N, C-alpha and C positions, 0 to 999 in steps of 0.2 A: 854118719854122725849128724849131718844136717837134718836128715829125715827124722831122726830120733828127737831132735830139738823141736822140729815142727809138730811132731806128735805130742810131745809134752806140752807145748804151747796150746795146741788145740784142746787137749784134755783140761788144761787149766781154764781156758776161756769157756769151755762147755760147762765146767763145774761152777764157774762164776755166774754164768747165765742162769743155771738152775737155782743157784743161791738167791740171786736177785729176784727171780720170778716166783719161786715157791717158798723161800725161806722167811720172807718178811712177816707173815702172820704168826709164825712160830718162834720168832726171835725173843729171847729173854732180854729185857732191858733192865740192867742193874740201876739202883737208885743213884742219882747224881751226887758225887761226893762233895762234902763241904771242905774244900781245900784251904779255906781260911783258918781251919783248925791246925794247920801245919805249925809246929812249934817255932817260937822266936829264938830259941837256943838249940843248936844241934852240935853236939861235940864241943869243939873249941871255937865255934862260930856263933856270932850274935847278929840278929836282924838289925840292919842299918835303916832300911826304908822299904815301904810298900811302893811298887812301881806300876801304877795303873796303866793299862794298855789303852791307847787312844781308841775312840769309837770306830774310826775307819779301819784300823788294824784288826780290831775285834770282829768287825763284820767280815773281813777277808778270812781271818782265822776260823771263824764259825764253830768254835769249840763249845761244848756244853758246860765246862768248868775250867777255870784258869787260875793259876797262881803266878804272880810276878813280884819278886822281892830281891833285894840286895842284902847280902850278909858280909860281915867283916870277920877276919880271923883274930882272935884274942892274942895280944902280944906281937902282932905282925901287921904289915901294911897291906896285906892282900885282901881284895874284895871279890865276891863271887855273885854273879847275877843268875838267879834261878828262874826258869820259866817252865811251867807245867801246863800243857793243854790236853784236856781229856775229852774224848768223843764217845758218846753213849752208843752210837751205832754208825756203821759205815755203809749200810744198805742204801742203794740208790746213788752212791757216789757223791752226795751233797755235803757230807761231813767226813773229811779225811785229813790227816795231818799234812801240813805243808813242810817240805824238807827245808831245814835251815841252810843247806848248801845251795839252795835256790834263793831263799829270802835274804841272806846276808849279802850276796853280790848285788841284789836289787837295791839294797840300802847303801851301796857304795863301797863295801868291803871287798878286797881281793884276797884270794887264797894263796898263801905262801907255801903251805904244806898240808897234806891230808893223809891220814892213816887211821888205824885202829889201835887202841891200847887196852890194857887190862886194868881194872880197878877192883882188886880182890878177885872174886870169881866172875865178875861182870865184864863183858867186852863192850866197848863203846867207840863211837867215831870221834876222832880228834881232828880239828881244823885249826891251823895257825893262820890268822887273818890280819890284814892291815888296811887302814884307811888313812892315807897320808902318813903322818908321824905316829899315829895311834896303832898299837899292836894289841892283839888279844888271842886267847886260846879258847876254843869252843869245844865242849864235849856234848854229844847228844846220842840218844838211843830211843827205841820204841818199846813200850811195855804193854803186854796184853795180860789177861788173867792167867795165862799159861806159860809165858816165856818172855824173854827180852831179845830184841833183834837190833842189829845195826843197819841192815840192808832194807831199803824201802821196798824192793821187789820181794824179798823174803817175807816181810811183814804183810804185804798184800796176799802172797801165796797162802800163808798160814791163816790169814783171816777167813779165807774160803773154807779151809779145813775146820777151823773153830766154829764157823757158822753151821756147817753140816753136822758136825759131831757133838757140839756143845750148845748150839743156839746162841752163841755170843759173838759179837763183832766189836765190842768196846775196846778202845786202845788209848794209849797216852803217849804224847811226845814229851820227852824230858830233855831240857837243854841247860847247860851251865856255861857261863861265859866269864872268863877272868881276864881283865886288862893286864897286859904283860910289861908295858914300858920297854919292850925289846928283849926282855929276859924270858924267852919263850919256854925254855925247859923248866925254869923255876915256876913259871905260871902254870905249866902242865901239872907239876907236882902239887901245887896249891889246889888246882881244880880237882885232882884225884882225892886229895884230903877232904875237900868239901863234899864230894860225891859220897865217899865212904861214911862221913858223918851224917849226911842227910838221908841216905838210902833207907835205913830202918824205918824212919817216919814216913817216907814216901811209900814204902811197901805196905805200911799199915793204913794209910789214908786212901789209897787207890783200891777200887773193888777187886776182889779175888773171885 
């Protein structure tokens, strides 16, 4: 079993080396999407504010296109913070999504619970987090032109396959954060409602 794992790892690293060495000149770079076109109204949610990312964080994120907004649910008190970070290429390793499960602890949040849940036919990561008295529910996943992934390692593995077969390595990190005030299950349900409302527009705006 261990030898099979080592063999699989070796093949993966060998394919990645070929991809980085020989794939660059042949890669198709899709046009950078204008994420500012994302609608102010999605389903039962309305935009409350644009949330500009500070220059230092933008430099660390190193994405080619970003969207950062807060939406509120009509007739309810829930708000949802949407972050989209899109990367035109991952060749060379200079531009790759940063996992929220690393970034959130660095910002002072601790994880109370982590799992995956379904939102329609989409599987996403769910993290229940806290920073002192403040609680929140975070959903996130990765989207490429060919699939959605929850696992960072799976996303990296498939990026090699996509580079070799389709000449594409563009990917997007999508994150939704809903403050919960301690009512984590209700906040999870609100996050799923927002995701299902926003997903059609996200699918339309991101390159296919």
